[in-house]
Structures are given as C-alpha cells and as structure tokens.
VOSE-485798 format. One record per residue (C-alpha): residue number from 1; residue in one letter; x, z, y. Coordinates in steps of 0.1 Angstrom, whole numbers, m for minus. Layout:
// VOSE-485798
{NUM,'A',{X,Z,Y}};
...
This chain:
// VOSE-485798
{1,'M',{857,1448,1087}};
{2,'K',{838,1424,1110}};
{3,'Q',{844,1396,1085}};
{4,'L',{833,1417,1056}};
{5,'S',{802,1428,1075}};
{6,'W',{793,1392,1083}};
{7,'R',{796,1382,1047}};
{8,'V',{774,1412,1036}};
{9,'L',{747,1403,1061}};
{10,'L',{748,1366,1051}};
{11,'G',{746,1376,1014}};
{12,'A',{716,1399,1021}};
{13,'F',{699,1372,1041}};
{14,'L',{703,1346,1013}};
{15,'L',{690,1370,987}};
{16,'M',{659,1377,1009}};
{17,'L',{653,1339,1013}};
{18,'S',{656,1335,975}};
{19,'A',{631,1363,969}};
{20,'L',{608,1349,995}};
{21,'F',{606,1315,978}};
{22,'Y',{602,1330,944}};
{23,'F',{573,1350,958}};
{24,'L',{559,1319,974}};
{25,'H',{561,1300,941}};
{26,'Y',{543,1328,923}};
{27,'F',{517,1331,951}};
{28,'I',{509,1293,948}};
{29,'F',{511,1287,910}};
{30,'R',{507,1322,896}};
{31,'D',{532,1314,868}};
{32,'S',{558,1341,864}};
{33,'H',{567,1327,830}};
{34,'H',{579,1295,845}};
{35,'I',{598,1313,872}};
{36,'F',{618,1335,847}};
{37,'I',{626,1305,825}};
{38,'Y',{643,1286,853}};
{39,'L',{658,1318,867}};
{40,'L',{676,1327,835}};
{41,'G',{686,1291,828}};
{42,'D',{702,1288,863}};
{43,'V',{720,1321,859}};
{44,'A',{733,1310,824}};
{45,'F',{746,1278,839}};
{46,'V',{765,1297,866}};
{47,'F',{791,1308,840}};
{48,'I',{796,1272,828}};
{49,'E',{799,1260,865}};
{50,'V',{826,1287,871}};
{51,'L',{845,1274,840}};
{52,'L',{843,1238,851}};
{53,'V',{850,1243,888}};
{54,'T',{875,1272,888}};
{55,'L',{894,1267,856}};
{56,'I',{894,1230,850}};
{57,'I',{887,1210,882}};
{58,'H',{905,1234,905}};
{59,'S',{935,1234,881}};
{60,'V',{937,1196,880}};
{61,'L',{934,1194,918}};
{62,'E',{960,1221,923}};
{63,'Q',{984,1203,900}};
{64,'R',{980,1170,919}};
{65,'E',{985,1188,952}};
{66,'K',{1017,1205,939}};
{67,'S',{1030,1171,926}};
{68,'S',{1023,1156,961}};
{69,'R',{1041,1185,978}};
{70,'L',{1071,1181,956}};
{71,'K',{1073,1144,962}};
{72,'K',{1072,1150,1000}};
{73,'M',{1097,1178,998}};
{74,'N',{1122,1156,978}};
{75,'M',{1117,1128,1004}};
{76,'V',{1128,1153,1031}};
{77,'I',{1158,1164,1009}};
{78,'G',{1168,1128,1004}};
{79,'A',{1167,1122,1041}};
{80,'F',{1190,1153,1046}};
{81,'F',{1216,1141,1022}};
{82,'S',{1214,1105,1035}};
{83,'E',{1220,1117,1071}};
{84,'V',{1240,1148,1068}};
{85,'G',{1245,1163,1033}};
{86,'S',{1265,1137,1015}};
{87,'R',{1290,1132,1043}};
{88,'L',{1293,1169,1049}};
{89,'L',{1299,1175,1012}};
{90,'E',{1326,1148,1012}};
{91,'I',{1343,1165,1042}};
{92,'L',{1342,1199,1025}};
{93,'S',{1354,1186,991}};
{94,'Q',{1385,1172,1007}};
{95,'L',{1394,1207,1019}};
{96,'N',{1392,1221,983}};
{97,'P',{1425,1223,964}};
{98,'E',{1408,1218,931}};
{99,'T',{1393,1185,941}};
{100,'E',{1425,1167,931}};
{101,'R',{1419,1178,895}};
{102,'L',{1384,1163,896}};
{103,'Q',{1397,1130,908}};
{104,'Q',{1419,1127,877}};
{105,'E',{1388,1132,855}};
{106,'L',{1366,1107,874}};
{107,'V',{1376,1072,865}};
{108,'P',{1349,1049,877}};
{109,'E',{1361,1018,858}};
{110,'K',{1358,1036,825}};
{111,'R',{1327,1057,830}};
{112,'S',{1290,1050,834}};
{113,'V',{1271,1067,863}};
{114,'E',{1255,1091,838}};
{115,'Q',{1289,1101,823}};
{116,'E',{1303,1106,858}};
{117,'F',{1273,1128,867}};
{118,'Q',{1277,1149,836}};
{119,'E',{1314,1155,845}};
{120,'V',{1306,1164,881}};
{121,'R',{1278,1187,869}};
{122,'R',{1301,1205,845}};
{123,'W',{1327,1209,872}};
{124,'L',{1302,1223,898}};
{125,'M',{1288,1249,874}};
{126,'T',{1322,1265,870}};
{127,'H',{1337,1257,904}};
{128,'D',{1352,1281,929}};
{129,'Y',{1340,1269,963}};
{130,'T',{1371,1277,984}};
{131,'V',{1386,1257,1013}};
{132,'E',{1423,1253,1020}};
{133,'A',{1433,1270,1052}};
{134,'G',{1448,1248,1078}};
{135,'K',{1432,1215,1066}};
{136,'V',{1400,1218,1086}};
{137,'D',{1395,1193,1114}};
{138,'W',{1375,1217,1136}};
{139,'M',{1368,1193,1164}};
{140,'G',{1358,1165,1140}};
{141,'L',{1335,1189,1121}};
{142,'K',{1320,1202,1153}};
{143,'T',{1313,1166,1166}};
{144,'F',{1297,1156,1132}};
{145,'L',{1274,1186,1132}};
{146,'M',{1265,1186,1169}};
{147,'E',{1255,1150,1167}};
{148,'R',{1230,1159,1140}};
{149,'R',{1218,1192,1154}};
{150,'D',{1184,1177,1165}};
{151,'F',{1179,1162,1131}};
{152,'L',{1186,1196,1115}};
{153,'L',{1161,1212,1138}};
{154,'I',{1134,1187,1128}};
{155,'L',{1140,1194,1091}};
{156,'L',{1138,1232,1097}};
{157,'E',{1103,1226,1113}};
{158,'N',{1091,1206,1083}};
{159,'P',{1063,1226,1065}};
{160,'N',{1071,1208,1032}};
{161,'L',{1103,1228,1028}};
{162,'L',{1086,1262,1031}};
{163,'E',{1083,1265,993}};
{164,'H',{1119,1255,987}};
{165,'E',{1137,1287,997}};
{166,'S',{1172,1279,984}};
{167,'F',{1172,1245,1003}};
{168,'T',{1159,1262,1034}};
{169,'D',{1186,1288,1032}};
{170,'M',{1213,1261,1029}};
{171,'L',{1198,1243,1058}};
{172,'W',{1200,1274,1079}};
{173,'A',{1236,1279,1069}};
{174,'V',{1245,1244,1080}};
{175,'F',{1227,1249,1113}};
{176,'H',{1244,1282,1118}};
{177,'L',{1278,1266,1114}};
{178,'A',{1268,1240,1139}};
{179,'E',{1258,1267,1164}};
{180,'E',{1290,1286,1158}};
{181,'L',{1312,1256,1165}};
{182,'G',{1290,1245,1194}};
{183,'A',{1294,1279,1210}};
{184,'R',{1332,1275,1212}};
{185,'E',{1346,1252,1238}};
{186,'N',{1380,1252,1223}};
{187,'L',{1386,1255,1186}};
{188,'Q',{1424,1256,1188}};
{189,'G',{1444,1289,1189}};
{190,'L',{1415,1311,1179}};
{191,'P',{1422,1346,1166}};
{192,'D',{1428,1349,1128}};
{193,'E',{1397,1370,1124}};
{194,'D',{1376,1343,1141}};
{195,'Y',{1390,1316,1118}};
{196,'K',{1383,1339,1088}};
{197,'H',{1347,1341,1099}};
{198,'L',{1344,1303,1102}};
{199,'Y',{1360,1298,1068}};
{200,'G',{1334,1322,1054}};
{201,'D',{1306,1301,1069}};
{202,'I',{1322,1269,1054}};
{203,'K',{1326,1284,1020}};
{204,'R',{1289,1296,1019}};
{205,'I',{1277,1261,1030}};
{206,'Y',{1300,1244,1004}};
{207,'G',{1286,1263,974}};
{208,'Q',{1249,1260,985}};
{209,'L',{1253,1224,995}};
{210,'A',{1269,1214,961}};
{211,'R',{1241,1232,941}};
{212,'Q',{1214,1215,962}};
{213,'W',{1231,1181,957}};
{214,'L',{1232,1187,920}};
{215,'E',{1195,1195,919}};
{216,'Y',{1187,1164,940}};
{217,'M',{1207,1142,917}};
{218,'E',{1189,1155,886}};
{219,'H',{1156,1147,904}};
{220,'L',{1168,1112,911}};
{221,'K',{1181,1108,876}};
{222,'S',{1147,1116,861}};
{223,'G',{1124,1098,885}};
{224,'Y',{1144,1072,905}};
{225,'P',{1172,1057,885}};
{226,'Y',{1181,1031,910}};
{227,'L',{1186,1057,938}};
{228,'F',{1205,1078,913}};
{229,'S',{1229,1050,905}};
{230,'L',{1237,1045,942}};
{231,'A',{1241,1082,949}};
{232,'I',{1266,1086,920}};
{233,'R',{1285,1054,930}};
{234,'T',{1289,1070,964}};
{235,'N',{1297,1104,949}};
{236,'P',{1310,1127,976}};
{237,'F',{1334,1145,952}};
{238,'N',{1351,1112,943}};
{239,'R',{1375,1099,969}};
{240,'N',{1376,1065,951}};
{241,'A',{1338,1062,950}};
{242,'S',{1324,1028,960}};
{243,'P',{1289,1015,963}};
{244,'V',{1301,983,946}};
{245,'V',{1288,979,911}};
{246,'R',{1316,974,886}};
{247,'R',{1317,966,849}};
{248,'T',{1321,997,827}};
C-alpha cells in the first residue's frame, strides 16, 4: 500500500507540473492552438513508442539475455559432468546388468561418434535404471562423493541453474546421496532396509543423471562439435571408450 501510495502521489505531482507548464506556455504566448497540436502529436506517438520499446526492443533484449543465461547454464553443467557427472555415470553404469548388452552394440572401431551417440540415445530412452545388488563399492562411492561435496555445494548456489529445475533436482539427488553415505561411519553390515534405501537413492540418481547427460550431449552436438567428439569418445556407458581418435 505504501508503494502504491508513493506512485499515486508521484503521478499526481507530475501531472500538476505538466499542467503548470502548459498554463505557463499559454500565459506567455496565448496560443492554445499550438499547445493542442503538440499535445495530440505527443499522445499519438506514445502508442508507437510502446510498440517499439515494449514489443520489439524489449523482445530482442530479452532473447539476448535468455541466450546468455543458457550459455552460462550449460557452462556450469559442463563443469559438473567434467568433475563429477561423467565419472559417477560410469560407476553407476557398471552396476547395471543391461550394460553388457550395450557394450556389444557399441563398437568404436566401426562407428562414428554420431552413430555411437544415436545408439546410446536409443538405449537410454528405453532403459530401466536398476543397479545390481551386491556390486556397489560403498566406501569407494562415499570417498568419490565426499571429495566433491564442496564442489556440489558451489554448483547448488549458482544462480544460473535456478531456471533448470530438472538439473537442479538431479544435483540435489547426488548431494543427498553424498550426505547419506557421509552420515554412516561404517557401510558394511547395514540392515537390509538401509541398503534398500541407499539402492533407491542410487537408482533415482542413475536415471536423472543419464537423462541430463543426454541433454548435455545434444547441446554439445549442435553447438560445440569438438567437445561433443571428446565427450562421446569418453562415453561413460562404454567400458572400451578411449579419448584416442581412431579411424572409422
């Protein structure tokens, strides 16, 4: 209410100043015809000004700002996969019983990076993100995540990710697993219900992480082909992946 009252008072004051100067103009020149000509002309131009500023210039500036935000956001996502995501995805994919089938379909010496990406994309769209019980190296996973805990916190504080809800949700899921593992001094001999809870956390991360990786690869494929080439050559779903460029 105070803000509205302040705006009303300011508007009334500006109108009074305008009326005062119009009266002063008439008092000096005694030319009401001239006053109304310019008054109507100025009012008519207001609508064109609204069109130019609001609909055209504002739209262009908003599009540029959005493009800048997306670029910064994808830079942050790239940093996540470079430091945490790709390695974590590699660890989780090794726990999946269906990964062996994918290895038979991915033959780096006979496929281009684009063909391999299409194969992984098709697989991820229909994949059941389960992990094989008993294969998890709990202490190794705990060490990996706890060493990167501060990095995850920095990413969560980054304002550029506020508009990317799905990536932020995935980041929170990874951080939650790090907190769960960090809260347990001993990860051996836990109750079955506790292991079931941890397996649920891993499965949730696995699916979200794979989908975010796929989106990021599509971004690299369209805008940064050299980064896309390296990312696919180090494909976390392919145990035979190598950064070394080979003849196809």
